[in-house]
N, CA and C atoms of all chains as a GROMACS GRO file, in nm:
protein
  651
    1MET      N    1  14.338   6.983  11.102
    1MET     CA    2  14.293   6.839  11.028
    1MET      C    3  14.398   6.799  10.936
    2LEU      N    4  14.460   6.684  10.916
    2LEU     CA    5  14.537   6.628  10.821
    2LEU      C    6  14.454   6.593  10.710
    3VAL      N    7  14.443   6.625  10.534
    3VAL     CA    8  14.332   6.626  10.413
    3VAL      C    9  14.408   6.579  10.331
    4LEU      N   10  14.377   6.432  10.297
    4LEU     CA   11  14.433   6.333  10.180
    4LEU      C   12  14.294   6.320  10.116
    5THR      N   13  14.332   6.335   9.971
    5THR     CA   14  14.262   6.298   9.861
    5THR      C   15  14.328   6.182   9.828
    6ARG      N   16  14.162   6.024   9.792
    6ARG     CA   17  14.200   5.918   9.816
    6ARG      C   18  14.143   5.906   9.634
    7LYS      N   19  14.114   5.797   9.595
    7LYS     CA   20  14.012   5.750   9.483
    7LYS      C   21  13.963   5.623   9.492
    8THR      N   22  13.884   5.561   9.468
    8THR     CA   23  13.811   5.462   9.489
    8THR      C   24  13.889   5.312   9.464
    9ASP      N   25  13.873   5.230   9.576
    9ASP     CA   26  13.957   5.110   9.597
    9ASP      C   27  14.119   5.177   9.636
   10GLU      N   28  14.101   5.286   9.722
   10GLU     CA   29  14.245   5.338   9.816
   10GLU      C   30  14.233   5.346   9.933
   11SER      N   31  14.381   5.313  10.010
   11SER     CA   32  14.355   5.319  10.119
   11SER      C   33  14.447   5.445  10.188
   12ILE      N   34  14.366   5.430  10.295
   12ILE     CA   35  14.504   5.495  10.396
   12ILE      C   36  14.479   5.394  10.504
   13PHE      N   37  14.637   5.422  10.584
   13PHE     CA   38  14.654   5.362  10.734
   13PHE      C   39  14.662   5.426  10.863
   14ILE      N   40  14.606   5.431  10.912
   14ILE     CA   41  14.619   5.465  11.077
   14ILE      C   42  14.689   5.415  11.186
   15GLY      N   43  14.777   5.453  11.189
   15GLY     CA   44  14.920   5.339  11.306
   15GLY      C   45  14.955   5.259  11.119
   16ASN      N   46  14.976   5.162  11.231
   16ASN     CA   47  14.993   5.007  11.139
   16ASN      C   48  14.884   4.900  11.119
   17HIS      N   49  14.810   4.973  11.194
   17HIS     CA   50  14.683   4.832  11.220
   17HIS      C   51  14.528   4.906  11.142
   18ILE      N   52  14.567   4.987  11.172
   18ILE     CA   53  14.378   5.046  11.077
   18ILE      C   54  14.421   5.082  10.937
   19LYS      N   55  14.312   4.998  10.886
   19LYS     CA   56  14.314   5.036  10.750
   19LYS      C   57  14.200   5.108  10.712
   20VAL      N   58  14.186   5.200  10.620
   20VAL     CA   59  14.043   5.274  10.591
   20VAL      C   60  14.054   5.283  10.437
   21THR      N   61  13.902   5.226  10.390
   21THR     CA   62  13.926   5.186  10.235
   21THR      C   63  13.809   5.237  10.178
   22ILE      N   64  13.862   5.385  10.066
   22ILE     CA   65  13.710   5.384   9.998
   22ILE      C   66  13.675   5.330   9.900
   23LEU      N   67  13.549   5.244   9.957
   23LEU     CA   68  13.509   5.150   9.850
   23LEU      C   69  13.434   5.212   9.721
   24HIS      N   70  13.326   5.301   9.734
   24HIS     CA   71  13.273   5.385   9.668
   24HIS      C   72  13.206   5.526   9.661
   25SER      N   73  13.214   5.590   9.580
   25SER     CA   74  13.158   5.739   9.650
   25SER      C   75  13.060   5.804   9.485
   26GLU      N   76  12.958   5.828   9.562
   26GLU     CA   77  12.841   5.874   9.451
   26GLU      C   78  12.719   6.013   9.498
   27ASP      N   79  12.703   6.091   9.459
   27ASP     CA   80  12.593   6.166   9.515
   27ASP      C   81  12.651   6.256   9.629
   28GLY      N   82  12.783   6.254   9.671
   28GLY     CA   83  12.784   6.309   9.776
   28GLY      C   84  12.838   6.202   9.903
   29LYS      N   85  12.804   6.099   9.850
   29LYS     CA   86  12.780   5.986   9.984
   29LYS      C   87  12.894   5.882   9.970
   30VAL      N   88  13.000   5.841  10.048
   30VAL     CA   89  13.089   5.744  10.090
   30VAL      C   90  13.142   5.649  10.135
   31ARG      N   91  13.104   5.538  10.095
   31ARG     CA   92  13.124   5.392  10.097
   31ARG      C   93  13.243   5.330  10.164
   32ILE      N   94  13.280   5.341  10.315
   32ILE     CA   95  13.436   5.328  10.361
   32ILE      C   96  13.377   5.197  10.405
   33GLY      N   97  13.545   5.115  10.367
   33GLY     CA   98  13.546   4.997  10.448
   33GLY      C   99  13.653   5.027  10.571
   34ILE      N  100  13.654   4.974  10.680
   34ILE     CA  101  13.758   4.999  10.739
   34ILE      C  102  13.832   4.818  10.821
   35ASN      N  103  13.944   4.821  10.821
   35ASN     CA  104  13.988   4.681  10.877
   35ASN      C  105  14.079   4.682  11.012
   36ALA      N  106  14.035   4.660  11.088
   36ALA     CA  107  14.090   4.731  11.220
   36ALA      C  108  14.098   4.623  11.367
   37PRO      N  109  14.199   4.617  11.448
   37PRO     CA  110  14.187   4.482  11.566
   37PRO      C  111  14.046   4.544  11.609
   38SER      N  112  14.013   4.399  11.670
   38SER     CA  113  13.914   4.405  11.760
   38SER      C  114  13.884   4.475  11.894
   39ASN      N  115  13.959   4.528  11.936
   39ASN     CA  116  14.013   4.666  12.057
   39ASN      C  117  13.985   4.734  11.992
   40VAL      N  118  13.978   4.795  11.861
   40VAL     CA  119  13.954   4.920  11.859
   40VAL      C  120  13.741   4.916  11.815
   41LYS      N  121  13.705   4.997  11.890
   41LYS     CA  122  13.583   5.054  11.858
   41LYS      C  123  13.542   5.165  11.726
   42ILE      N  124  13.461   5.132  11.657
   42ILE     CA  125  13.444   5.220  11.545
   42ILE      C  126  13.307   5.261  11.528
   43HIS      N  127  13.234   5.369  11.558
   43HIS     CA  128  13.130   5.412  11.583
   43HIS      C  129  13.075   5.550  11.504
   44ARG      N  130  12.957   5.540  11.420
   44ARG     CA  131  12.915   5.719  11.324
   44ARG      C  132  12.942   5.772  11.453
   45GLU      N  133  12.978   5.906  11.437
   45GLU     CA  134  12.990   6.028  11.494
   45GLU      C  135  12.828   6.039  11.535
   46GLU      N  136  12.755   6.028  11.488
   46GLU     CA  137  12.615   6.053  11.559
   46GLU      C  138  12.572   6.026  11.686
   47VAL      N  139  12.589   5.860  11.674
   47VAL     CA  140  12.587   5.784  11.811
   47VAL      C  141  12.629   5.826  11.942
   48PHE      N  142  12.759   5.886  11.931
   48PHE     CA  143  12.821   5.949  12.018
   48PHE      C  144  12.749   6.114  12.091
   49ASN      N  145  12.766   6.128  11.996
   49ASN     CA  146  12.658   6.259  12.016
   49ASN      C  147  12.509   6.213  12.094
   50LEU      N  148  12.449   6.163  12.028
   50LEU     CA  149  12.292   6.078  12.060
   50LEU      C  150  12.340   6.075  12.193
   51ILE      N  151  12.489   6.026  12.265
   51ILE     CA  152  12.472   5.937  12.390
   51ILE      C  153  12.525   6.068  12.480
   52ARG      N  154  12.610   6.176  12.439
   52ARG     CA  155  12.648   6.288  12.468
   52ARG      C  156  12.514   6.341  12.555
   53GLU      N  157  12.412   6.378  12.448
   53GLU     CA  158  12.293   6.467  12.459
   53GLU      C  159  12.192   6.401  12.597
   54GLU      N  160  12.211   6.233  12.581
   54GLU     CA  161  12.105   6.174  12.608
   54GLU      C  162  12.199   6.212  12.803
   55ASN      N  163  12.289   6.170  12.844
   55ASN     CA  164  12.382   6.248  12.941
   55ASN      C  165  12.388   6.298  12.993
   56LYS      N  166  12.356   6.422  12.924
   56LYS     CA  167  12.326   6.611  12.967
   56LYS      C  168  12.210   6.588  12.977
   57SER      N  169  12.139   6.526  12.992
   57SER     CA  170  11.939   6.560  12.994
   57SER      C  171  11.946   6.514  13.116
   58ALA      N  172  12.069   6.346  13.125
   58ALA     CA  173  11.990   6.300  13.231
   58ALA      C  174  12.047   6.335  13.401
   59PHE      N  175  12.098   6.437  13.391
   59PHE     CA  176  12.147   6.438  13.544
   59PHE      C  177  12.079   6.574  13.574
   60VAL      N  178  11.988   6.621  13.465
   60VAL     CA  179  11.936   6.739  13.506
   60VAL      C  180  11.759   6.697  13.538
   61LEU      N  181  11.769   6.689  13.705
   61LEU     CA  182  11.682   6.667  13.775
   61LEU      C  183  11.644   6.789  13.854
   62THR      N  184  11.486   6.726  13.912
   62THR     CA  185  11.432   6.820  14.058
   62THR      C  186  11.360   6.726  14.185
   63THR      N  187  11.386   6.801  14.255
   63THR     CA  188  11.318   6.677  14.391
   63THR      C  189  11.215   6.669  14.385
   64GLU      N  190  11.100   6.709  14.294
   64GLU     CA  191  11.035   6.640  14.229
   64GLU      C  192  11.024   6.489  14.189
   65HIS      N  193  11.113   6.516  14.044
   65HIS     CA  194  11.175   6.392  14.011
   65HIS      C  195  11.203   6.285  14.107
   66ILE      N  196  11.274   6.320  14.186
   66ILE     CA  197  11.331   6.246  14.287
   66ILE      C  198  11.189   6.174  14.411
   67SER      N  199  11.147   6.302  14.397
   67SER     CA  200  11.060   6.219  14.529
   67SER      C  201  10.939   6.110  14.432
   68GLN      N  202  10.913   6.146  14.355
   68GLN     CA  203  10.854   6.057  14.253
   68GLN      C  204  10.907   5.905  14.259
   69LEU      N  205  11.020   5.920  14.268
   69LEU     CA  206  11.090   5.805  14.239
   69LEU      C  207  11.082   5.709  14.344
   70LYS      N  208  11.072   5.748  14.494
   70LYS     CA  209  11.027   5.625  14.569
   70LYS      C  210  10.913   5.559  14.558
   71ASP      N  211  10.784   5.623  14.479
   71ASP     CA  212  10.689   5.516  14.479
   71ASP      C  213  10.656   5.420  14.323
   72VAL      N  214  10.815   5.426  14.230
   72VAL     CA  215  10.753   5.334  14.119
   72VAL      C  216  10.809   5.234  14.166
   73MET      N  217  13.338   5.679  15.378
   73MET     CA  218  13.348   5.876  15.357
   73MET      C  219  13.237   5.919  15.329
   74LEU      N  220  13.185   6.049  15.403
   74LEU     CA  221  13.053   6.128  15.376
   74LEU      C  222  13.084   6.242  15.305
   75VAL      N  223  12.994   6.170  15.172
   75VAL     CA  224  12.977   6.246  15.051
   75VAL      C  225  12.867   6.309  15.058
   76GLN      N  226  12.896   6.445  14.997
   76GLN     CA  227  12.798   6.568  14.987
   76GLN      C  228  12.728   6.516  14.866
   77THR      N  229  12.567   6.526  14.914
   77THR     CA  230  12.473   6.401  14.780
   77THR      C  231  12.367   6.589  14.753
   78LYS      N  232  12.343   6.599  14.609
   78LYS     CA  233  12.247   6.694  14.578
   78LYS      C  234  12.081   6.681  14.649
   79TYR      N  235  12.058   6.581  14.695
   79TYR     CA  236  11.924   6.504  14.673
   79TYR      C  237  11.877   6.478  14.847
   80PHE      N  238  12.032   6.425  14.876
   80PHE     CA  239  12.006   6.313  15.000
   80PHE      C  240  12.151   6.330  15.119
   81GLY      N  241  12.113   6.502  15.158
   81GLY     CA  242  12.196   6.524  15.213
   81GLY      C  243  12.342   6.490  15.227
   82GLU      N  244  12.389   6.449  15.365
   82GLU     CA  245  12.497   6.404  15.354
   82GLU      C  246  12.489   6.238  15.367
   83ILE      N  247  12.576   6.142  15.305
   83ILE     CA  248  12.519   6.011  15.279
   83ILE      C  249  12.662   5.925  15.342
   84GLU      N  250  12.706   5.867  15.429
   84GLU     CA  251  12.824   5.779  15.446
   84GLU      C  252  12.839   5.675  15.311
   85VAL      N  253  12.897   5.700  15.258
   85VAL     CA  254  12.985   5.580  15.139
   85VAL      C  255  13.126   5.540  15.202
   86ASP      N  256  13.086   5.386  15.186
   86ASP     CA  257  13.220   5.340  15.207
   86ASP      C  258  13.311   5.352  15.071
   87GLU      N  259  13.499   5.308  15.110
   87GLU     CA  260  13.561   5.315  14.994
   87GLU      C  261  13.507   5.217  14.884
   88ASP      N  262  13.457   5.125  14.896
   88ASP     CA  263  13.411   5.042  14.795
   88ASP      C  264  13.315   5.096  14.703
   89GLY      N  265  13.274   5.212  14.765
   89GLY     CA  266  13.115   5.309  14.718
   89GLY      C  267  13.180   5.413  14.590
   90VAL      N  268  13.313   5.437  14.583
   90VAL     CA  269  13.394   5.494  14.565
   90VAL      C  270  13.465   5.460  14.413
   91ILE      N  271  13.387   5.504  14.284
   91ILE     CA  272  13.378   5.463  14.122
   91ILE      C  273  13.509   5.565  14.087
   92LYS      N  274  13.584   5.514  14.013
   92LYS     CA  275  13.634   5.559  13.938
   92LYS      C  276  13.628   5.558  13.756
   93PHE      N  277  13.609   5.670  13.709
   93PHE     CA  278  13.609   5.682  13.556
   93PHE      C  279  13.764   5.685  13.493
   94PRO      N  280  13.825   5.608  13.434
   94PRO     CA  281  13.921   5.714  13.403
   94PRO      C  282  13.894   5.796  13.312
   95GLU      N  283  13.795   5.806  13.155
   95GLU     CA  284  13.736   5.813  13.107
   95GLU      C  285  13.645   5.941  13.107
   96GLY      N  286  13.623   5.929  13.214
   96GLY     CA  287  13.462   6.001  13.235
   96GLY      C  288  13.376   5.917  13.153
   97ILE      N  289  13.246   5.970  13.197
   97ILE     CA  290  13.077   5.952  13.107
   97ILE      C  291  13.089   6.059  12.980
   98LEU      N  292  13.059   5.976  12.906
   98LEU     CA  293  13.056   6.051  12.746
   98LEU      C  294  12.976   6.227  12.791
   99GLY      N  295  13.023   6.286  12.757
   99GLY     CA  296  12.983   6.472  12.774
   99GLY      C  297  13.023   6.516  12.883
  100LEU      N  298  13.096   6.453  12.993
  100LEU     CA  299  13.155   6.487  13.098
  100LEU      C  300  13.231   6.394  13.146
  101GLU      N  301  13.368   6.414  13.037
  101GLU     CA  302  13.448   6.349  13.064
  101GLU      C  303  13.555   6.395  13.175
  102ASP      N  304  13.504   6.545  13.229
  102ASP     CA  305  13.569   6.579  13.323
  102ASP      C  306  13.626   6.530  13.453
  103PHE      N  307  13.488   6.459  13.464
  103PHE     CA  308  13.455   6.392  13.643
  103PHE      C  309  13.472   6.298  13.594
  104LYS      N  310  13.592   6.234  13.736
  104LYS     CA  311  13.624   6.117  13.704
  104LYS      C  312  13.576   6.017  13.851
  105ARG      N  313  13.543   6.098  13.914
  105ARG     CA  314  13.505   6.011  14.050
  105ARG      C  315  13.387   6.025  14.083
  106TYR      N  316  13.326   5.957  14.137
  106TYR     CA  317  13.164   5.958  14.138
  106TYR      C  318  13.168   5.832  14.306
  107ALA      N  319  13.038   5.880  14.376
  107ALA     CA  320  12.950   5.823  14.499
  107ALA      C  321  12.918   5.746  14.431
  108LEU      N  322  12.858   5.599  14.435
  108LEU     CA  323  12.773   5.486  14.388
  108LEU      C  324  12.696   5.452  14.553
  109PHE      N  325  12.572   5.463  14.541
  109PHE     CA  326  12.500   5.406  14.669
  109PHE      C  327  12.378   5.409  14.632
  110GLU      N  328  12.279   5.335  14.725
  110GLU     CA  329  12.133   5.279  14.698
  110GLU      C  330  12.033   5.402  14.710
  111MET      N  331  11.944   5.428  14.644
  111MET     CA  332  11.845   5.558  14.668
  111MET      C  333  11.767   5.563  14.805
  112PRO      N  334  11.806   5.589  14.944
  112PRO     CA  335  11.740   5.630  15.036
  112PRO      C  336  11.615   5.565  15.021
  113ASP      N  337  11.508   5.595  14.959
  113ASP     CA  338  11.335   5.551  14.958
  113ASP      C  339  11.302   5.434  14.841
  114ASN      N  340  11.461   5.348  14.764
  114ASN     CA  341  11.392   5.257  14.680
  114ASN      C  342  11.510   5.246  14.637
  115LYS      N  343  11.552   5.100  14.718
  115LYS     CA  344  11.638   5.022  14.703
  115LYS      C  345  11.711   4.966  14.556
  116LYS      N  346  11.558   4.966  14.419
  116LYS     CA  347  11.578   4.930  14.331
  116LYS      C  348  11.641   5.053  14.218
  117ILE      N  349  11.681   5.121  14.310
  117ILE     CA  350  11.747   5.218  14.219
  117ILE      C  351  11.874   5.301  14.293
  118ARG      N  352  11.991   5.312  14.203
  118ARG     CA  353  12.126   5.358  14.292
  118ARG      C  354  12.148   5.512  14.191
  119CYS      N  355  12.231   5.560  14.299
  119CYS     CA  356  12.243   5.733  14.302
  119CYS      C  357  12.404   5.706  14.241
  120LEU      N  358  12.402   5.795  14.119
  120LEU     CA  359  12.541   5.798  14.104
  120LEU      C  360  12.612   5.915  14.106
  121GLN      N  361  12.685   5.972  14.225
  121GLN     CA  362  12.697   6.120  14.238
  121GLN      C  363  12.836   6.166  14.216
  122SER      N  364  12.859   6.268  14.139
  122SER     CA  365  12.973   6.306  14.087
  122SER      C  366  13.030   6.388  14.216
  123LEU      N  367  13.193   6.332  14.239
  123LEU     CA  368  13.234   6.390  14.393
  123LEU      C  369  13.298   6.548  14.309
  124ASP      N  370  13.350   6.490  14.188
  124ASP     CA  371  13.393   6.644  14.171
  124ASP      C  372  13.296   6.763  14.121
  125GLU      N  373  13.165   6.750  14.097
  125GLU     CA  374  13.048   6.844  14.049
  125GLU      C  375  12.927   6.841  14.164
  126PRO      N  376  12.928   6.860  14.247
  126PRO     CA  377  12.795   6.832  14.339
  126PRO      C  378  12.651   6.799  14.246
  127GLN      N  379  12.678   6.915  14.136
  127GLN     CA  380  12.528   6.893  14.069
  127GLN      C  381  12.523   6.829  13.992
  128VAL      N  382  12.578   6.731  13.990
  128VAL     CA  383  12.592   6.595  13.842
  128VAL      C  384  12.558   6.478  13.953
  129VAL      N  385  12.455   6.452  13.927
  129VAL     CA  386  12.423   6.290  13.974
  129VAL      C  387  12.327   6.231  13.885
  130PHE      N  388  12.377   6.129  13.865
  130PHE     CA  389  12.268   6.017  13.794
  130PHE      C  390  12.217   5.926  13.833
  131MET      N  391  12.075   5.893  13.797
  131MET     CA  392  11.994   5.764  13.901
  131MET      C  393  11.998   5.645  13.797
  132LEU      N  394  12.020   5.523  13.844
  132LEU     CA  395  12.060   5.417  13.747
  132LEU      C  396  11.989   5.304  13.819
  133ILE      N  397  11.931   5.233  13.751
  133ILE     CA  398  11.896   5.101  13.737
  133ILE      C  399  11.982   5.004  13.718
  134ASN      N  400  11.924   4.851  13.751
  134ASN     CA  401  12.002   4.740  13.741
  134ASN      C  402  11.917   4.683  13.631
  135PRO      N  403  11.986   4.723  13.460
  135PRO     CA  404  11.902   4.646  13.420
  135PRO      C  405  11.760   4.572  13.390
  136TRP      N  406  11.870   4.421  13.463
  136TRP     CA  407  11.757   4.246  13.433
  136TRP      C  408  11.588   4.327  13.535
  137ASP      N  409  11.626   4.456  13.640
  137ASP     CA  410  11.488   4.477  13.678
  137ASP      C  411  11.396   4.477  13.658
  138PHE      N  412  11.482   4.534  13.534
  138PHE     CA  413  11.350   4.650  13.452
  138PHE      C  414  11.318   4.531  13.311
  139PHE      N  415  11.408   4.560  13.258
  139PHE     CA  416  11.435   4.442  13.129
  139PHE      C  417  11.480   4.312  13.149
  140SER      N  418  11.390   4.229  13.165
  140SER     CA  419  11.494   4.042  13.193
  140SER      C  420  11.528   4.007  13.061
  141ASP      N  421  11.548   4.032  12.956
  141ASP     CA  422  11.612   3.978  12.856
  141ASP      C  423  11.712   4.095  12.784
  142TYR      N  424  11.752   4.199  12.865
  142TYR     CA  425  11.827   4.275  12.816
  142TYR      C  426  11.957   4.189  12.772
  143ASP      N  427  12.036   4.210  12.688
  143ASP     CA  428  12.186   4.109  12.625
  143ASP      C  429  12.223   4.219  12.552
  144ILE      N  430  12.415   4.228  12.612
  144ILE     CA  431  12.474   4.267  12.590
  144ILE      C  432  12.588   4.196  12.567
  145ASP      N  433  12.656   4.274  12.488
  145ASP     CA  434  12.796   4.160  12.440
  145ASP      C  435  12.932   4.276  12.441
  146ILE      N  436  12.998   4.274  12.482
  146ILE     CA  437  13.086   4.362  12.490
  146ILE      C  438  13.231   4.259  12.497
  147SER      N  439  13.345   4.292  12.393
  147SER     CA  440  13.456   4.267  12.410
  147SER      C  441  13.575   4.280  12.510
  148ASP      N  442  13.619   4.115  12.546
  148ASP     CA  443  13.682   4.119  12.644
  148ASP      C  444  13.803   4.252  12.603
  149GLU      N  445  13.867   4.283  12.499
  149GLU     CA  446  13.950   4.389  12.519
  149GLU      C  447  13.888   4.508  12.573
  150GLU      N  448  13.750   4.528  12.494
  150GLU     CA  449  13.703   4.603  12.599
  150GLU      C  450  13.724   4.610  12.753
  151LEU      N  451  13.646   4.511  12.753
  151LEU     CA  452  13.668   4.491  12.909
  151LEU      C  453  13.851   4.486  12.990
  152LYS      N  454  13.899   4.523  12.941
  152LYS     CA  455  14.022   4.524  12.993
  152LYS      C  456  14.047   4.600  13.037
  153ILE      N  457  13.988   4.706  12.952
  153ILE     CA  458  14.009   4.877  12.975
  153ILE      C  459  14.042   4.930  13.115
  154ILE      N  460  13.897   4.845  13.170
  154ILE     CA  461  13.880   4.858  13.311
  154ILE      C  462  13.919   4.742  13.431
  155ASP      N  463  14.069   4.702  13.373
  155ASP     CA  464  14.082   4.535  13.409
  155ASP      C  465  13.987   4.400  13.440
  156ILE      N  466  13.895   4.434  13.344
  156ILE     CA  467  13.823   4.312  13.396
  156ILE      C  468  13.841   4.231  13.355
  157LEU      N  469  13.854   4.079  13.417
  157LEU     CA  470  13.900   3.972  13.314
  157LEU      C  471  13.862   3.839  13.372
  158SER      N  472  13.713   3.861  13.400
  158SER     CA  473  13.607   3.745  13.446
  158SER      C  474  13.479   3.837  13.447
  159ILE      N  475  13.350   3.732  13.395
  159ILE     CA  476  13.232   3.751  13.407
  159ILE      C  477  13.202   3.798  13.577
  160ASP      N  478  13.317   3.741  13.664
  160ASP     CA  479  13.210   3.764  13.778
  160ASP      C  480  13.238   3.901  13.850
  161GLN      N  481  13.350   3.953  13.806
  161GLN     CA  482  13.371   4.101  13.846
  161GLN      C  483  13.307   4.232  13.772
  162VAL      N  484  13.230   4.194  13.678
  162VAL     CA  485  13.115   4.285  13.601
  162VAL      C  486  13.018   4.282  13.694
  163ALA      N  487  12.941   4.468  13.656
  163ALA     CA  488  12.826   4.499  13.788
  163ALA      C  489  12.780   4.619  13.634
  164VAL      N  490  12.722   4.613  13.565
  164VAL     CA  491  12.635   4.656  13.478
  164VAL      C  492  12.515   4.746  13.558
  165PHE      N  493  12.486   4.911  13.496
  165PHE     CA  494  12.410   4.970  13.549
  165PHE      C  495  12.354   5.021  13.390
  166ASN      N  496  12.231   5.112  13.418
  166ASN     CA  497  12.206   5.174  13.293
  166ASN      C  498  12.174   5.324  13.338
  167ILE      N  499  12.170   5.412  13.265
  167ILE     CA  500  12.138   5.604  13.344
  167ILE      C  501  11.997   5.587  13.335
  168MET      N  502  11.900   5.657  13.380
  168MET     CA  503  11.812   5.680  13.351
  168MET      C  504  11.774   5.857  13.330
  169THR      N  505  11.693   5.868  13.243
  169THR     CA  506  11.622   6.022  13.189
  169THR      C  507  11.497   6.002  13.278
  170LEU      N  508  11.492   6.098  13.393
  170LEU     CA  509  11.343   6.100  13.425
  170LEU      C  510  11.257   6.216  13.379
  171GLN      N  511  11.162   6.234  13.314
  171GLN     CA  512  11.051   6.284  13.317
  171GLN      C  513  10.932   6.364  13.424
  172ASP      N  514  10.914   6.494  13.373
  172ASP     CA  515  10.850   6.520  13.481
  172ASP      C  516  10.663   6.412  13.483
  173ASP      N  517  10.652   6.344  13.391
  173ASP     CA  518  10.557   6.183  13.375
  173ASP      C  519  10.655   6.087  13.418
  174ILE      N  520  10.652   6.070  13.537
  174ILE     CA  521  10.751   6.003  13.569
  174ILE      C  522  10.728   5.837  13.499
  175THR      N  523  10.620   5.780  13.440
  175THR     CA  524  10.585   5.726  13.339
  175THR      C  525  10.686   5.721  13.234
  176GLN      N  526  10.696   5.844  13.172
  176GLN     CA  527  10.757   5.841  13.048
  176GLN      C  528  10.924   5.845  13.048
  177THR      N  529  10.933   5.812  13.204
  177THR     CA  530  11.119   5.820  13.222
  177THR      C  531  11.186   5.703  13.125
  178THR      N  532  11.293   5.717  13.076
  178THR     CA  533  11.362   5.626  12.949
  178THR      C  534  11.530   5.595  13.053
  179ALA      N  535  11.522   5.475  12.988
  179ALA     CA  536  11.667   5.415  13.049
  179ALA      C  537  11.744   5.450  12.926
  180ASN      N  538  11.873   5.408  12.936
  180ASN     CA  539  12.007   5.384  12.816
  180ASN      C  540  12.060   5.276  12.796
  181LEU      N  541  11.970   5.244  12.751
  181LEU     CA  542  11.988   5.082  12.756
  181LEU      C  543  12.156   5.063  12.608
  182LEU      N  544  12.136   5.170  12.540
  182LEU     CA  545  12.245   5.160  12.412
  182LEU      C  546  12.411   5.203  12.507
  183ALA      N  547  12.423   5.270  12.587
  183ALA     CA  548  12.532   5.294  12.655
  183ALA      C  549  12.552   5.227  12.793
  184PRO      N  550  12.538   5.139  12.833
  184PRO     CA  551  12.579   5.064  13.002
  184PRO      C  552  12.664   5.123  13.050
  185ILE      N  553  12.672   5.184  13.208
  185ILE     CA  554  12.816   5.196  13.281
  185ILE      C  555  12.798   5.042  13.342
  186ILE      N  556  12.986   5.009  13.307
  186ILE     CA  557  13.004   4.879  13.339
  186ILE      C  558  13.123   4.886  13.493
  187ILE      N  559  13.109   4.845  13.561
  187ILE     CA  560  13.201   4.886  13.671
  187ILE      C  561  13.253   4.772  13.700
  188ASN      N  562  13.403   4.761  13.699
  188ASN     CA  563  13.458   4.644  13.752
  188ASN      C  564  13.447   4.647  13.909
  189ALA      N  565  13.353   4.508  13.994
  189ALA     CA  566  13.334   4.515  14.162
  189ALA      C  567  13.480   4.552  14.203
  190ASP      N  568  13.570   4.436  14.133
  190ASP     CA  569  13.691   4.468  14.271
  190ASP      C  570  13.782   4.599  14.252
  191ASN      N  571  13.747   4.645  14.122
  191ASN     CA  572  13.888   4.769  14.129
  191ASN      C  573  13.805   4.898  14.145
  192ARG      N  574  13.658   4.882  14.160
  192ARG     CA  575  13.595   5.009  14.115
  192ARG      C  576  13.625   5.120  14.001
  193LYS      N  577  13.640   5.036  13.910
  193LYS     CA  578  13.697   5.117  13.789
  193LYS      C  579  13.607   5.102  13.728
  194ALA      N  580  13.571   5.201  13.633
  194ALA     CA  581  13.431   5.196  13.572
  194ALA      C  582  13.438   5.293  13.404
  195MET      N  583  13.309   5.224  13.304
  195MET     CA  584  13.302   5.318  13.212
  195MET      C  585  13.191   5.275  13.146
  196GLN      N  586  13.204   5.397  13.103
  196GLN     CA  587  13.061   5.376  13.004
  196GLN      C  588  13.066   5.287  12.843
  197ILE      N  589  13.009   5.222  12.846
  197ILE     CA  590  13.028   5.138  12.690
  197ILE      C  591  12.930   5.186  12.589
  198VAL      N  592  12.997   5.222  12.457
  198VAL     CA  593  12.878   5.237  12.349
  198VAL      C  594  12.857   5.104  12.279
  199LEU      N  595  12.720   4.978  12.329
  199LEU     CA  596  12.727   4.900  12.234
  199LEU      C  597  12.699   4.956  12.062
  200TYR      N  598  12.698   4.817  11.952
  200TYR     CA  599  12.709   4.868  11.845
  200TYR      C  600  12.539   4.868  11.848
  201GLU      N  601  12.544   4.942  11.738
  201GLU     CA  602  12.389   4.998  11.680
  201GLU      C  603  12.315   4.858  11.675
  202GLY      N  604  12.202   4.866  11.711
  202GLY     CA  605  12.098   4.719  11.697
  202GLY      C  606  12.017   4.710  11.790
  203LYS      N  607  11.934   4.664  11.885
  203LYS     CA  608  11.781   4.640  11.929
  203LYS      C  609  11.795   4.770  11.990
  204TYR      N  610  11.910   4.821  12.089
  204TYR     CA  611  11.915   4.945  12.202
  204TYR      C  612  11.918   5.042  12.145
  205LYS      N  613  11.849   5.142  12.237
  205LYS     CA  614  11.816   5.274  12.235
  205LYS      C  615  11.891   5.375  12.313
  206THR      N  616  11.883   5.491  12.317
  206THR     CA  617  11.948   5.584  12.405
  206THR      C  618  11.778   5.564  12.529
  207LYS      N  619  11.687   5.550  12.494
  207LYS     CA  620  11.565   5.571  12.548
  207LYS      C  621  11.483   5.465  12.526
  208HIS      N  622  11.459   5.406  12.649
  208HIS     CA  623  11.377   5.269  12.689
  208HIS      C  624  11.280   5.300  12.797
  209LEU      N  625  11.147   5.321  12.772
  209LEU     CA  626  11.071   5.361  12.882
  209LEU      C  627  11.127   5.247  12.982
  210VAL      N  628  11.097   5.305  13.112
  210VAL     CA  629  11.131   5.195  13.268
  210VAL      C  630  10.990   5.150  13.317
  211PHE      N  631  10.925   5.235  13.359
  211PHE     CA  632  10.851   5.252  13.430
  211PHE      C  633  10.666   5.182  13.352
  212CYS      N  634  10.726   5.185  13.251
  212CYS     CA  635  10.553   5.142  13.191
  212CYS      C  636  10.525   5.031  13.108
  213GLY      N  637  10.621   4.928  13.056
  213GLY     CA  638  10.642   4.854  12.982
  213GLY      C  639  10.606   4.726  13.058
  214LYS      N  640  10.563   4.616  12.978
  214LYS     CA  641  10.501   4.520  13.056
  214LYS      C  642  10.536   4.474  13.138
  215GLU      N  643  10.690   4.460  13.183
  215GLU     CA  644  10.782   4.423  13.269
  215GLU      C  645  10.831   4.532  13.342
  216GLY      N  646  10.880   4.509  13.489
  216GLY     CA  647  10.908   4.575  13.604
  216GLY      C  648  10.782   4.642  13.697
  217VAL      N  649  10.818   4.752  13.715
  217VAL     CA  650  10.714   4.722  13.873
  217VAL      C  651  10.554   4.729  13.789
   0.00000   0.00000   0.00000
């Protein structure tokens, strides 16, 4: 992992088009501003983790589940 | 083609029923090819059977069969990833997580499956956080069956 130190209001570029700016930091929390093209999706990591976990539990099925689905 | 399914034995799926996920499904990125077919005993439910791993099968709904006001906003740029240029090409499904008490079964409305109906490429899209979550009750809401 590349590790950089930045002060408030300083930025980094990721590629030519994505700019990440440190807006504020206090008590272990950092407020970050991101400028990126609209085709770049930006999500909190937790959202991806939540969906991964949901997908993994979604295919754990039983024949009992399947037979119940006939009647819904 | 004849597809070996986990729950329904061998099922004939035509070439249109073979769906390619170039990036896989989140958490299951290794599996790229799935067969999509209607559940034999309930036409409102579709099965997404991995062709790479027989143990992986998802049960899907058309969201508007159960959540008539489901409203999603996907950018053109994102749709272009699977070559979608027009709304007519879009098919939307949501993955259900089944529970032993079937009334507690949920659908993931936060991350729908989007299929290009023309070229059969698909992806799981993560909507921006807002009104939808990974768990919405399917069978005991005021809408639906």
